[in-house]
C-alpha positions in Angstrom: 0.0 0.0 0.0 1.3 3.4 -0.9 1.0 6.3 1.5 0.8 9.7 -0.1 0.6 12.9 1.9 0.5 16.3 0.2 1.4 14.7 -3.1 4.6 13.1 -1.7 5.3 9.4 -1.1 5.8 8.4 2.5 8.1 5.3 2.7 8.4 4.9 6.4 6.1 5.7 9.4 8.5 8.5 10.4 8.2 10.1 6.9 4.4 9.8 7.0 4.3 11.6 10.4 6.7 14.3 9.1 4.7 14.9 6.0 1.3 14.8 7.8 2.4 17.0 10.7 4.8 19.3 9.0 7.5 18.6 11.5 9.9 15.8 12.1 9.5 13.8 15.3 12.2 11.6 16.8 9.9 8.7 17.5 12.5 6.9 19.6 12.5 9.8 22.1 8.8 9.0 22.8 8.9 5.2 22.3 12.3 4.2 23.7 14.4 1.3 22.6 14.6 -2.4 23.5 18.0 -2.1 25.2 17.6 1.0 27.3 18.3 0.7 31.1 15.9 1.9 33.7 18.0 5.1 34.2 18.1 5.7 30.5 14.3 5.3 30.3 13.8 7.8 33.2 16.0 10.4 31.6 14.4 9.9 28.1 10.8 10.2 29.5 11.8 13.4 31.4 13.1 14.9 28.2 10.1 13.6 26.2 7.7 15.2 28.7 9.5 18.5 28.5 9.4 18.5 24.7 5.8 17.4 24.7 4.9 20.6 26.7 6.4 22.7 23.8 4.5 20.9 21.0 1.2 22.1 19.7 -2.1 20.4 18.7 -1.7 17.5 16.4 2.0 17.1 16.9 1.5 16.9 20.7 -1.3 14.4 20.3 0.8 12.2 18.0 3.8 12.3 20.4 1.6 11.5 23.4 0.0 8.6 21.5 3.5 7.2 20.7 4.3 7.3 24.4 1.1 5.5 25.4 1.5 2.9 22.7 5.1 2.2 23.7 4.1 1.8 27.3 1.3 -0.6 26.5 3.6 -2.7 24.3 6.2 -2.9 27.1 3.5 -4.1 29.6 2.1 -6.7 27.2 5.7 -8.0 26.5 6.3 -8.2 30.2 3.1 -10.1 30.8 3.8 -12.5 28.0 7.2 -13.2 29.4 5.8 -13.9 32.9 
């Protein structure tokens, strides 16, 4: 399936978000990575929350949704491993 936003092809989810929102978002800042430590996660979430306060409308909602989705995925992974 081809994703086209504003007449341009979006190849990756990051490109789609950038074309749709008009700004680039570092998704990993809001979602984290598999190999981050608890301390890295705490620092990343603090920075993400600070940046989230500065974002507006659709961009803030998108970044917030990324954070919620990533947290749900971590919980489900943890429960599956238990």
